[in-house]
C-alpha positions as CSV (number, residue, x, y, z in Angstrom):
1,M,-10.2,-25.9,-14.9
2,R,-7.8,-22.8,-14.0
3,S,-5.0,-22.1,-16.0
4,P,-1.7,-22.5,-14.1
5,N,-1.1,-18.8,-14.7
6,S,-4.2,-17.4,-13.2
7,A,-4.2,-16.4,-9.7
8,P,-6.9,-16.0,-6.7
9,W,-5.9,-12.0,-6.8
10,R,-5.6,-9.6,-9.0
11,V,-3.8,-5.8,-8.4
12,I,-6.0,-3.1,-9.0
13,Y,-4.7,0.2,-7.5
14,I,-0.9,1.3,-7.2
15,A,-0.9,3.2,-3.5
16,R,2.4,5.6,-2.7
17,G,3.1,4.7,0.8
18,E,1.7,2.4,3.2
19,E,0.0,5.2,4.6
20,Q,-2.3,5.5,1.3
21,A,-1.8,1.2,1.6
22,H,-4.0,1.7,4.9
23,Q,-6.8,4.2,4.3
24,I,-7.4,1.7,1.0
25,E,-7.3,-0.9,2.4
26,A,-9.6,0.8,5.5
27,L,-12.0,2.0,2.5
28,L,-12.5,-1.6,0.6
29,S,-12.8,-3.4,3.6
30,Q,-15.5,-1.8,4.7
31,A,-17.2,-2.1,1.6
32,G,-17.3,-5.9,2.2
33,F,-14.2,-6.4,0.2
34,L,-11.3,-9.1,0.7
35,C,-7.9,-7.1,0.1
36,D,-4.6,-7.4,0.3
37,W,-1.3,-5.8,-0.1
38,K,2.4,-5.6,-0.6
39,R,5.2,-4.1,-2.2
40,P,6.2,-5.1,-5.8
41,A,10.1,-7.1,-5.6
42,Q,12.7,-5.1,-5.8
43,G,14.9,-4.2,-8.9
44,G,10.6,-2.7,-10.4
45,G,9.6,0.5,-9.8
46,R,9.5,3.3,-6.9
47,T,10.5,1.7,-3.2
48,E,7.6,3.5,-1.7
49,D,5.1,2.2,-4.6
50,I,2.5,-1.1,-2.9
51,E,0.1,-3.3,-5.2
52,I,-3.4,-3.4,-3.7
53,K,-5.3,-6.6,-4.3
54,A,-8.8,-7.6,-4.7
55,L,-9.8,-11.2,-5.4
56,E,-9.9,-12.2,-8.9
57,S,-13.8,-12.6,-8.8
58,E,-14.5,-9.2,-7.2
59,A,-11.7,-7.2,-8.7
60,E,-13.4,-5.5,-10.8
61,E,-16.3,-3.9,-8.7
62,A,-13.3,-3.1,-6.3
63,R,-11.4,-1.1,-8.9
64,L,-15.2,0.2,-9.9
65,Y,-15.3,1.5,-6.0
66,L,-11.9,2.7,-5.6
67,M,-13.0,5.2,-8.6
68,E,-16.1,6.3,-7.4
69,Q,-14.2,7.2,-4.0
70,G,-11.9,9.8,-6.3
71,L,-9.0,7.3,-6.2
Protein backbone atom coordinates (compact mmCIF):
# COMPACT_ATOMS: atom_id res chain seq x y z
CA MET A 1 0.00 0.00 0.00
CA ARG A 2 1.29 3.44 -0.93
CA SER A 3 1.90 5.93 1.86
CA PRO A 4 -0.08 9.19 1.67
CA ASN A 5 3.09 11.23 1.11
CA SER A 6 4.49 9.20 -1.78
CA ALA A 7 4.17 10.59 -5.27
CA PRO A 8 4.60 9.03 -8.70
CA TRP A 9 7.21 11.70 -9.66
CA ARG A 10 10.60 12.55 -8.17
CA VAL A 11 12.77 15.60 -8.91
CA ILE A 12 16.04 14.39 -10.44
CA TYR A 13 17.60 17.63 -11.69
CA ILE A 14 17.25 21.41 -11.38
CA ALA A 15 17.62 23.07 -14.79
CA ARG A 16 18.82 26.66 -15.10
CA GLY A 17 16.19 28.02 -17.47
CA GLU A 18 13.69 26.78 -20.03
CA GLU A 19 16.26 26.12 -22.73
CA GLN A 20 18.19 23.70 -20.52
CA ALA A 21 14.93 22.12 -19.33
CA HIS A 22 13.90 21.43 -22.94
CA GLN A 23 17.33 19.93 -23.71
CA ILE A 24 17.18 17.63 -20.69
CA GLU A 25 13.61 16.63 -21.47
CA ALA A 26 14.69 15.72 -25.02
CA LEU A 27 17.66 13.68 -23.74
CA LEU A 28 15.51 11.75 -21.30
CA SER A 29 12.72 11.17 -23.82
CA GLN A 30 15.16 9.89 -26.46
CA ALA A 31 16.51 7.45 -23.87
CA GLY A 32 12.97 6.20 -23.18
CA PHE A 33 12.31 7.90 -19.85
CA LEU A 34 8.99 9.52 -19.05
CA CYS A 35 9.69 12.98 -17.65
CA ASP A 36 8.03 16.25 -16.77
CA TRP A 37 9.20 19.67 -15.61
CA LYS A 38 7.84 22.69 -13.82
CA ARG A 39 8.97 25.78 -12.02
CA PRO A 40 9.11 25.50 -8.21
CA ALA A 41 6.46 27.32 -6.21
CA GLN A 42 7.05 31.06 -5.87
CA GLY A 43 9.01 32.14 -2.85
CA GLY A 44 11.68 29.47 -3.06
CA GLY A 45 14.78 29.47 -5.19
CA ARG A 46 15.56 31.48 -8.27
CA THR A 47 12.82 32.20 -10.78
CA GLU A 48 14.74 30.58 -13.64
CA ASP A 49 15.15 27.26 -11.78
CA ILE A 50 13.06 24.45 -13.25
CA GLU A 51 12.53 21.05 -11.62
CA ILE A 52 13.02 18.08 -13.94
CA LYS A 53 11.03 15.08 -12.74
CA ALA A 54 11.02 11.40 -13.62
CA LEU A 55 8.71 8.63 -12.57
CA GLU A 56 9.55 7.34 -9.12
CA SER A 57 10.20 3.88 -10.55
CA GLU A 58 12.72 5.27 -13.09
CA ALA A 59 14.16 8.20 -11.14
CA GLU A 60 17.46 6.65 -10.07
CA GLU A 61 18.20 5.25 -13.52
CA ALA A 62 17.24 8.56 -15.19
CA ARG A 63 19.47 10.52 -12.80
CA LEU A 64 22.39 8.19 -13.51
CA TYR A 65 21.77 8.57 -17.24
CA LEU A 66 21.98 12.37 -16.92
CA MET A 67 25.24 12.00 -14.99
CA GLU A 68 26.63 9.81 -17.79
CA GLN A 69 25.69 12.59 -20.24
CA GLY A 70 27.77 15.06 -18.24
CA LEU A 71 24.92 16.83 -16.46
